[in-house]
Backbone as CSV, one residue per row, in Angstrom:
resi,resn,N_x,N_y,N_z,CA_x,CA_y,CA_z,C_x,C_y,C_z
1,MET,107.925,136.605,110.390,106.818,135.807,110.351,107.351,134.270,110.357
2,PRO,106.867,133.692,111.268,107.277,132.326,111.546,106.522,131.474,110.272
3,THR,107.260,130.364,109.900,106.545,129.565,108.948,106.043,128.313,109.635
4,SER,105.076,127.811,109.073,104.407,126.678,109.581,104.739,125.292,109.106
5,LYS,105.403,124.261,109.900,105.830,123.233,109.368,104.683,121.994,109.445
6,THR,103.626,122.350,109.603,102.491,121.391,109.539,101.669,121.425,108.063
7,SER,102.516,121.407,107.147,101.985,121.508,105.660,101.708,120.139,105.353
8,SER,100.370,119.816,104.928,100.252,118.406,104.706,100.608,118.068,103.164
9,SER,100.928,118.913,102.196,101.527,118.565,100.888,102.663,118.070,100.998
10,SER,103.681,118.482,101.949,104.987,117.866,102.140,105.059,116.532,102.517
11,THR,104.404,116.129,103.349,104.454,114.835,104.053,103.465,113.998,103.640
12,ALA,102.518,114.351,102.955,101.647,113.198,102.255,102.104,112.280,101.212
13,LYS,101.936,110.896,101.281,102.478,110.067,100.319,101.559,109.780,99.380
14,ALA,102.119,109.741,98.024,101.068,109.100,96.999,100.538,107.910,97.210
15,PRO,99.384,107.572,96.834,98.965,106.111,97.148,99.722,105.267,96.032
16,GLU,100.142,103.935,96.527,100.723,103.044,95.821,99.959,102.465,94.744
17,LYS,100.207,102.242,93.618,99.213,101.502,92.533,99.558,99.997,92.843
18,ALA,98.440,99.308,92.516,98.583,97.997,92.679,99.107,97.452,91.334
19,PRO,99.913,96.431,91.424,100.688,95.992,90.051,99.502,95.124,89.091
20,VAL,99.704,95.743,88.057,98.802,95.069,87.047,98.960,93.538,86.522
21,VAL,98.115,92.631,86.884,98.330,91.330,86.795,97.784,90.835,85.394
22,SER,98.504,90.310,84.352,97.937,89.976,83.015,97.398,88.530,83.370
23,THR,96.250,88.517,82.847,95.226,87.203,82.892,95.169,86.854,81.480
24,ARG,94.961,85.466,81.259,94.863,84.853,80.069,93.465,83.983,80.229
25,ILE,92.855,83.645,79.140,91.656,82.995,78.979,92.093,81.847,77.931
26,GLY,91.828,80.625,78.589,92.000,79.376,77.771,90.853,78.274,77.931
27,THR,91.230,77.240,77.310,90.154,76.006,77.531,90.998,74.806,78.315
28,VAL,90.182,74.136,79.153,90.720,73.093,79.919,90.976,72.013,78.888
29,GLU,92.109,71.400,78.786,92.416,70.145,77.906,92.643,69.003,78.762
30,SER,92.814,69.122,80.012,93.039,68.021,80.711,92.718,68.249,82.177
31,ASP,92.033,67.435,82.778,91.607,67.458,84.190,91.919,66.200,85.018
32,LYS,92.871,65.325,84.577,93.150,64.057,85.127,93.755,64.136,86.457
33,ARG,94.774,65.275,86.693,95.248,65.266,88.026,94.726,65.982,88.969
34,ASP,94.959,65.930,90.184,94.280,66.404,91.424,95.017,67.771,91.599
35,LYS,94.137,68.837,91.715,94.391,70.277,91.805,95.134,70.777,90.661
36,THR,95.245,70.015,89.488,96.276,70.498,88.312,95.277,70.469,87.139
37,ARG,95.468,71.476,86.166,94.620,71.395,84.981,95.727,71.793,83.979
38,THR,95.505,71.185,82.638,96.169,71.749,81.646,95.300,72.605,80.762
39,VAL,95.735,73.851,80.653,94.956,74.669,79.887,95.611,75.376,78.725
40,VAL,94.802,75.224,77.583,95.470,75.488,76.254,94.943,76.922,75.726
41,VAL,96.079,77.947,75.688,95.696,79.272,75.372,95.876,79.391,73.624
42,ALA,94.992,79.566,72.788,95.060,79.514,71.443,95.007,80.934,70.819
43,TYR,96.032,81.304,69.828,96.003,82.600,69.550,96.571,82.599,68.125
44,LYS,96.302,83.628,67.250,96.747,83.665,65.904,97.776,84.852,65.766
45,THR,98.986,84.478,64.898,100.065,85.423,64.829,100.437,85.513,63.286
46,MET,100.910,86.590,62.863,101.210,86.767,61.577,102.729,86.283,61.355
47,HIS,102.864,85.399,60.227,104.018,84.757,59.859,105.177,85.806,59.603
48,PRO,106.353,85.914,59.850,107.332,87.058,59.739,107.487,87.220,58.533
49,LYS,107.865,86.016,57.728,108.144,86.286,56.087,106.792,86.164,55.119
50,TYR,105.768,85.526,55.338,104.750,85.227,54.245,103.745,85.992,54.719
51,GLY,103.461,86.450,55.761,102.402,87.488,56.090,101.016,86.595,56.400
52,LYS,101.033,85.466,56.306,99.855,84.539,56.577,99.784,84.317,58.083
53,PHE,98.271,84.361,58.528,98.238,84.140,60.031,98.184,82.890,60.231
54,VAL,99.034,82.448,61.352,99.379,81.100,61.736,98.670,80.796,63.158
55,SER,98.081,79.717,63.275,97.364,79.429,64.573,98.634,78.619,65.506
56,ARG,98.649,79.304,66.679,99.574,78.830,67.694,98.874,78.625,69.046
57,ARG,99.501,77.964,69.844,98.887,77.782,71.117,99.898,77.593,72.160
58,THR,99.464,77.970,73.587,100.313,77.951,74.713,99.786,76.941,75.580
59,VAL,100.459,75.854,76.104,99.956,74.950,77.051,100.589,75.494,78.383
60,LEU,99.422,75.594,79.502,99.885,75.962,80.719,99.381,75.079,81.753
61,GLN,100.227,74.687,82.648,99.904,73.817,83.822,99.414,74.878,84.889
62,VAL,98.068,74.660,85.337,97.460,75.655,86.219,97.021,74.886,87.605
63,HIS,97.142,75.608,88.623,96.766,75.376,89.846,95.239,75.711,90.026
64,ASP,94.541,74.447,90.561,93.166,74.632,90.863,92.812,74.065,92.121
65,GLN,92.852,74.945,93.060,92.807,74.379,94.490,91.738,73.651,94.726
66,SER,90.547,74.012,94.248,89.252,73.152,94.804,88.674,72.326,93.682
67,ASN,89.571,72.037,92.605,89.228,71.256,91.562,87.819,71.461,90.830
68,GLU,87.483,72.820,90.666,86.271,73.329,90.137,86.139,73.183,88.698
69,SER,87.178,73.241,88.060,87.073,73.298,86.498,87.228,71.882,86.063
70,LYS,86.545,71.707,84.938,86.442,70.433,84.408,86.798,70.418,82.606
71,LEU,87.064,69.237,82.327,87.431,69.247,80.874,86.372,70.102,79.848
72,GLY,86.946,70.907,79.260,86.188,71.616,78.107,85.661,72.995,78.676
73,ASP,85.905,73.375,79.906,85.638,74.402,80.404,86.665,75.656,80.051
74,THR,85.964,76.770,79.837,86.777,78.108,79.426,87.080,78.793,80.597
75,VAL,88.183,79.076,81.081,88.739,79.502,82.321,89.840,80.747,82.063
76,GLU,89.781,81.563,83.311,90.649,82.553,83.212,91.850,82.308,84.218
77,VAL,93.083,82.437,83.857,94.230,82.307,84.677,95.083,83.077,84.996
78,LYS,95.885,83.292,85.893,96.849,84.368,86.127,98.138,83.933,86.712
79,PRO,99.260,84.700,86.553,100.453,84.007,86.915,100.699,84.113,88.441
80,CYS,101.430,83.116,89.082,101.659,83.203,90.462,103.161,82.528,90.607
81,ARG,103.404,82.682,92.019,104.638,81.983,92.332,104.782,80.601,91.859
82,PRO,105.822,80.097,91.612,106.072,78.789,91.137,105.488,77.785,92.126
83,ILE,104.610,76.879,92.008,104.036,76.020,92.786,104.806,74.759,92.813
84,SER,105.310,74.324,91.507,106.064,73.022,91.234,106.895,73.535,90.058
85,LYS,107.578,72.396,89.478,108.650,72.577,88.415,107.562,73.181,87.096
86,THR,106.503,72.823,86.914,105.720,73.324,85.481,104.669,74.162,86.025
87,LYS,104.060,74.325,87.234,102.858,74.859,87.679,103.505,76.369,88.080
88,LYS,103.143,77.242,87.197,103.262,78.772,87.749,102.147,79.557,87.366
89,TRP,100.900,79.096,87.154,99.665,79.747,87.006,98.604,79.156,87.835
90,THR,97.742,80.131,88.164,96.633,79.645,89.183,95.327,80.168,88.412
91,LEU,94.262,79.385,88.942,92.813,79.724,88.213,92.205,80.801,89.022
92,VAL,91.887,81.726,88.101,90.846,82.844,88.784,89.391,82.652,88.731
93,ARG,88.891,82.152,87.673,87.493,81.948,87.577,87.167,80.868,86.639
94,VAL,85.975,80.426,86.464,85.553,79.581,85.326,84.689,80.609,84.659
95,VAL,85.070,80.845,83.379,84.202,81.673,82.433,82.971,81.125,81.959
96,GLU,83.088,79.890,81.347,81.970,79.267,80.842,82.227,77.791,81.127
97,ARG,80.988,77.045,81.220,81.181,75.603,81.409,81.181,75.023,79.999
98,GLY,81.977,74.056,79.713,82.035,73.365,78.615,81.016,72.093,78.486
99,ASN,80.938,71.495,77.380,80.075,70.492,77.199,80.833,69.136,77.750
100,ARG,80.123,68.577,78.559,80.645,67.223,79.284,80.013,66.127,78.757
101,VAL,80.681,65.415,78.004,80.179,64.032,77.374,80.618,62.873,78.061
102,GLU,79.763,62.148,78.682,80.017,60.840,79.415,79.901,59.752,78.456
103,LEU,80.974,59.203,78.648,80.974,57.594,77.659,80.062,56.595,78.394
104,VAL,79.284,56.123,77.961,78.403,55.063,78.305,78.691,53.808,77.328
105,THR,79.354,52.811,77.988,79.476,51.675,77.359,78.378,50.532,77.668
106,THR,77.771,50.340,76.574,76.929,49.127,76.372,77.322,47.931,76.093
107,ASP,76.937,46.908,76.900,77.463,45.405,76.823,76.213,44.688,75.943
108,PRO,76.480,44.301,74.608,75.585,43.807,73.909,74.873,42.472,74.650
109,SER,75.880,41.735,75.201,75.298,40.396,76.016,74.555,40.907,77.220
110,ALA,74.516,42.028,77.788,73.686,42.314,78.751,72.394,42.817,78.566
111,ALA,72.209,43.237,77.161,70.834,43.769,76.651,69.845,42.502,76.721
112,GLY,70.423,41.415,76.399,69.421,40.229,76.416,68.223,40.265,75.555
């Protein structure tokens, strides 16, 4: 009895899984630079000795190619290759628009 060498189970490759990318959600603290945002990711962690929950924050420099996020927005970011010395994160999406407050200066002498 000749054996068949066209077995599909021995030559089929298992599909490769895409790497899981961890994203973080934070608030835009500064939008003064072009294509760069300062995003703060706030979290609470338990103090190792006293057991009290302590507020901590991580400040990330995020690349925003189209300058779509503004001050106060809640954004989702993901890690990427180093773009500069401090920028190693890129913007995924704007989750929620923040309150944009424009400062209007009134000159009392111009009110006449």
